[in-house]
MMTF fields as JSON, N, C-alpha, C and O atoms, coordinates in Angstrom:
{
  "mmtfVersion": "1.0.0",
  "mmtfProducer": "UNKNOWN",
  "numBonds": 267,
  "numAtoms": 268,
  "numGroups": 67,
  "numChains": 1,
  "numModels": 1,
  "chainsPerModel": [1],
  "groupsPerChain": [67],
  "chainIdList": ["A"],
  "bondAtomList": [4, 2, 8, 6, 12, 10, 16, 14, 20, 18, 24, 22, 28, 26, 32, 30, 36, 34, 40, 38, 44, 42, 48, 46, 52, 50, 56, 54, 60, 58, 64, 62, 68, 66, 72, 70, 76, 74, 80, 78, 84, 82, 88, 86, 92, 90, 96, 94, 100, 98, 104, 102, 108, 106, 112, 110, 116, 114, 120, 118, 124, 122, 128, 126, 132, 130, 136, 134, 140, 138, 144, 142, 148, 146, 152, 150, 156, 154, 160, 158, 164, 162, 168, 166, 172, 170, 176, 174, 180, 178, 184, 182, 188, 186, 192, 190, 196, 194, 200, 198, 204, 202, 208, 206, 212, 210, 216, 214, 220, 218, 224, 222, 228, 226, 232, 230, 236, 234, 240, 238, 244, 242, 248, 246, 252, 250, 256, 254, 260, 258, 264, 262],
  "bondOrderList": [1, 1, 1, 1, 1, 1, 1, 1, 1, 1, 1, 1, 1, 1, 1, 1, 1, 1, 1, 1, 1, 1, 1, 1, 1, 1, 1, 1, 1, 1, 1, 1, 1, 1, 1, 1, 1, 1, 1, 1, 1, 1, 1, 1, 1, 1, 1, 1, 1, 1, 1, 1, 1, 1, 1, 1, 1, 1, 1, 1, 1, 1, 1, 1, 1, 1],
  "groupList": [{"groupName": "UNK", "atomNameList": ["N", "CA", "C", "O"], "elementList": ["N", "C", "C", "O"], "formalChargeList": [0, 0, 0, 0], "bondAtomList": [1, 0, 2, 1, 3, 2], "bondOrderList": [1, 1, 2], "singleLetterCode": "X", "chemCompType": "L-PEPTIDE LINKING"}],
  "groupTypeList": [0, 0, 0, 0, 0, 0, 0, 0, 0, 0, 0, 0, 0, 0, 0, 0, 0, 0, 0, 0, 0, 0, 0, 0, 0, 0, 0, 0, 0, 0, 0, 0, 0, 0, 0, 0, 0, 0, 0, 0, 0, 0, 0, 0, 0, 0, 0, 0, 0, 0, 0, 0, 0, 0, 0, 0, 0, 0, 0, 0, 0, 0, 0, 0, 0, 0, 0],
  "groupIdList": [1, 2, 3, 4, 5, 6, 7, 8, 9, 10, 11, 12, 13, 14, 15, 16, 17, 18, 19, 20, 21, 22, 23, 24, 25, 26, 27, 28, 29, 30, 31, 32, 33, 34, 35, 36, 37, 38, 39, 40, 41, 42, 43, 44, 45, 46, 47, 48, 49, 50, 51, 52, 53, 54, 55, 56, 57, 58, 59, 60, 61, 62, 63, 64, 65, 66, 67],
  "secStructList": [7, 2, 2, 2, 2, 2, 2, 2, 6, 6, 6, 7, 7, 7, 7, 1, 2, 2, 2, 2, 2, 2, 2, 2, 2, 2, 6, 7, 7, 1, 7, 7, 7, 7, 7, 6, 2, 2, 2, 2, 1, 1, 2, 2, 2, 2, 2, 2, 2, 2, 2, 2, 2, 2, 2, 2, 2, 2, 2, 0, 0, 0, 0, 0, 0, 0, 7],
  "xCoordList": [132.88, 132.325, 132.238, 132.86, 131.194, 131.146, 131.711, 131.153, 133.2, 133.8, 134.167, 134.874, 134.208, 135.009, 133.521, 133.545, 132.584, 131.079, 131.601, 131.866, 131.821, 132.337, 133.627, 133.869, 134.227, 135.422, 135.11, 135.401, 134.75, 133.722, 133.126, 133.657, 131.715, 131.67, 132.137, 131.834, 132.692, 134.159, 133.727, 132.809, 134.619, 134.802, 133.514, 133.718, 132.525, 131.413, 130.141, 129.292, 130.496, 130.134, 128.641, 128.286, 127.86, 126.314, 126.311, 127.208, 124.87, 124.1, 124.062, 124.623, 123.397, 122.682, 121.764, 122.046, 120.408, 119.601, 120.017, 119.928, 120.353, 120.158, 120.453, 119.553, 121.726, 122.083, 121.105, 120.539, 120.767, 119.836, 118.509, 117.938, 118.113, 117.074, 117.433, 116.504, 118.512, 119.193, 119.145, 118.095, 119.74, 120.021, 118.144, 117.692, 117.833, 116.085, 115.129, 114.228, 116.146, 115.362, 115.914, 115.031, 117.022, 117.291, 117.065, 117.061, 116.807, 116.449, 114.947, 114.548, 114.155, 112.737, 112.808, 113.772, 111.863, 112.182, 110.314, 109.975, 109.826, 107.863, 108.093, 108.725, 107.731, 108.391, 108.291, 109.317, 107.385, 107.576, 107.833, 107.123, 108.622, 109.217, 108.472, 108.581, 107.843, 107.612, 106.806, 106.944, 105.713, 104.669, 103.218, 102.982, 102.448, 102.22, 100.678, 99.87, 100.249, 99.218, 98.758, 97.683, 99.909, 99.632, 98.621, 97.437, 98.709, 97.812, 96.424, 95.367, 96.76, 94.762, 94.461, 93.248, 94.862, 94.605, 94.035, 92.828, 94.311, 93.882, 93.202, 93.846, 92.339, 91.212, 91.602, 91.236, 92.241, 92.572, 94.164, 94.48, 94.767, 95.83, 95.971, 96.745, 93.883, 93.747, 93.695, 94.416, 92.633, 91.958, 93.559, 93.532, 94.161, 95.71, 96.24, 96.737, 96.46, 96.869, 96.449, 97.295, 94.739, 93.584, 94.129, 94.59, 94.209, 94.199, 95.491, 95.587, 96.5, 97.986, 97.985, 98.702, 96.802, 96.62, 95.39, 95.402, 94.283, 94.085, 94.411, 94.134, 95.424, 95.975, 97.27, 98.092, 97.459, 98.555, 97.601, 97.849, 96.631, 96.198, 95.917, 96.198, 95.14, 95.22, 96.591, 96.778, 97.732, 99.238, 99.673, 99.944, 99.566, 99.569, 98.6, 99.207, 97.206, 96.942, 97.286, 97.094, 97.745, 98.448, 99.144, 99.014, 100.391, 101.173, 101.692, 102.454, 100.968, 100.786, 100.596, 101.292, 98.919, 98.147, 98.256, 97.956, 98.512, 97.948, 99.107, 99.162, 100.3, 101.44, 101.872, 102.522],
  "yCoordList": [102.556, 103.305, 102.897, 103.253, 101.686, 100.291, 99.659, 99.241, 99.445, 98.836, 99.875, 99.337, 101.367, 101.975, 101.728, 100.91, 102.058, 101.926, 100.767, 100.985, 99.486, 98.35, 98.372, 97.341, 98.997, 99.121, 100.52, 100.314, 101.289, 101.842, 101.402, 101.178, 100.832, 99.692, 98.847, 98.5, 98.694, 97.298, 98.409, 98.074, 100.315, 100.2, 101.202, 102.073, 100.794, 101.16, 100.091, 99.241, 100.551, 99.779, 100.242, 101.42, 99.197, 98.273, 99.408, 99.519, 100.099, 101.018, 100.01, 98.995, 100.637, 99.51, 98.85, 97.726, 99.583, 99.373, 97.964, 96.914, 98.042, 96.563, 95.895, 95.201, 95.958, 94.717, 94.734, 93.655, 95.044, 94.505, 93.772, 92.725, 94.903, 94.055, 92.374, 91.678, 91.993, 90.958, 90.349, 89.707, 90.217, 89.469, 89.236, 88.484, 89.826, 90.125, 88.744, 87.955, 89.165, 87.894, 86.523, 85.696, 86.193, 85.027, 84.28, 83.05, 85.271, 85.167, 84.808, 84.76, 84.556, 84.619, 83.699, 83.898, 82.475, 81.345, 81.083, 79.962, 81.552, 81.809, 82.557, 81.893, 83.717, 83.711, 83.021, 82.53, 82.91, 81.879, 82.652, 83.637, 82.363, 83.295, 82.649, 81.445, 83.348, 82.364, 81.225, 80.107, 82.07, 80.506, 81.8, 82.912, 81.11, 82.538, 82.105, 83.01, 81.238, 80.787, 81.717, 81.673, 82.593, 83.056, 84.445, 84.291, 85.171, 86.308, 85.539, 85.985, 84.135, 84.495, 84.052, 84.26, 83.208, 82.763, 83.986, 83.854, 84.616, 85.444, 86.718, 87.294, 87.135, 87.467, 89.752, 90.437, 90.215, 91.689, 90.942, 91.608, 90.273, 89.666, 90.152, 90.657, 89.176, 88.893, 90.238, 90.629, 91.306, 92.607, 93.701, 94.197, 93.908, 94.777, 94.143, 95.03, 92.532, 92.275, 92.868, 93.411, 92.886, 94.039, 95.103, 95.734, 95.568, 97.164, 97.708, 98.534, 96.761, 97.327, 97.304, 97.993, 96.15, 95.908, 96.774, 96.921, 97.377, 97.893, 99.355, 99.848, 100.382, 101.05, 101.199, 102.022, 100.177, 100.214, 99.887, 100.356, 99.111, 98.861, 100.004, 99.867, 101.671, 102.852, 103.196, 103.468, 103.082, 103.551, 102.201, 102.506, 100.602, 99.932, 100.14, 100.015, 100.435, 101.349, 102.359, 102.583, 103.268, 104.278, 104.214, 104.425, 103.664, 103.58, 102.049, 101.979, 101.156, 99.666, 99.877, 99.84, 100.206, 100.006, 101.65, 101.768, 102.219, 103.762, 104.0, 104.015, 104.235, 104.563, 103.265, 103.49],
  "zCoordList": [86.756, 88.136, 88.943, 89.943, 88.892, 89.332, 90.173, 91.187, 89.821, 90.695, 91.354, 92.206, 91.657, 92.818, 93.346, 94.265, 93.132, 94.172, 94.912, 96.094, 94.424, 95.335, 96.034, 96.662, 96.063, 96.213, 97.608, 98.786, 97.317, 98.621, 99.097, 100.185, 99.066, 100.002, 100.946, 102.087, 100.402, 101.198, 102.357, 103.105, 102.634, 103.601, 104.569, 105.414, 104.171, 105.444, 106.552, 106.286, 107.447, 108.125, 108.327, 108.366, 108.444, 108.302, 109.99, 110.825, 109.943, 111.255, 112.672, 113.085, 112.958, 114.993, 114.09, 113.678, 113.646, 113.022, 112.427, 113.064, 111.486, 110.335, 111.499, 111.971, 112.187, 112.684, 114.094, 113.913, 114.862, 115.978, 115.013, 115.32, 113.388, 112.971, 112.349, 111.94, 112.349, 111.903, 113.117, 113.138, 114.144, 115.475, 116.307, 117.171, 115.845, 116.058, 115.368, 115.651, 114.191, 112.852, 113.43, 113.659, 113.665, 114.212, 115.139, 115.17, 116.184, 117.346, 117.771, 118.934, 116.578, 116.547, 115.475, 114.735, 115.081, 114.736, 114.516, 114.138, 114.628, 114.881, 113.518, 112.696, 113.15, 111.611, 110.442, 109.971, 109.959, 108.449, 107.081, 106.884, 106.273, 105.335, 104.11, 103.877, 103.47, 102.189, 101.934, 101.439, 102.568, 102.816, 102.071, 102.544, 100.771, 99.924, 100.507, 100.296, 101.009, 101.899, 103.168, 103.765, 103.412, 105.157, 104.072, 104.371, 103.421, 102.545, 102.745, 103.192, 102.242, 102.594, 103.438, 103.459, 104.748, 106.272, 106.962, 107.164, 107.192, 107.982, 107.463, 106.586, 107.725, 107.431, 107.32, 106.365, 108.368, 107.577, 106.907, 105.921, 107.056, 106.45, 104.215, 103.401, 104.361, 102.992, 102.616, 101.698, 103.435, 103.272, 103.074, 101.948, 103.449, 103.301, 102.189, 101.495, 101.407, 100.575, 99.453, 98.743, 98.979, 98.382, 98.571, 97.62, 99.885, 99.134, 98.206, 97.298, 98.948, 98.547, 96.484, 95.758, 96.004, 95.008, 94.348, 93.126, 95.156, 94.521, 94.123, 93.029, 95.783, 94.918, 94.434, 94.838, 93.342, 92.381, 90.98, 89.869, 91.253, 89.898, 89.008, 87.817, 89.625, 88.683, 87.957, 86.771, 89.277, 88.514, 86.947, 85.786, 87.634, 86.519, 85.466, 84.402, 85.231, 84.076, 83.911, 82.716, 84.41, 83.634, 82.576, 81.37, 83.751, 83.004, 81.885, 80.92, 82.504, 81.677, 80.267, 79.252, 80.698, 79.592, 78.634, 77.447, 79.095, 78.809, 77.629, 76.399, 79.157, 77.35, 76.292, 75.271]
}
C-alpha cells in the first residue's frame, strides 16, 4: 500500500502557494535558520517561546506523566 501511495504521489502537482514560498525563501537571504540563540536575543521572541512551552506543559503532564 505504501508503494501505491508513493506511485500516486508522482502524478500530484505542487500548489502555487508552495512554489511562491519556495521562491521567497531563495530570494531572502537575511533569514537565519537553525540559530537557537535567536530565541533568546529578542525579548518578544523569548516570551512567545515561553508561552508555547507553558501551553504545552499541561498536555505533556497529562499524557506523559499521568497516563
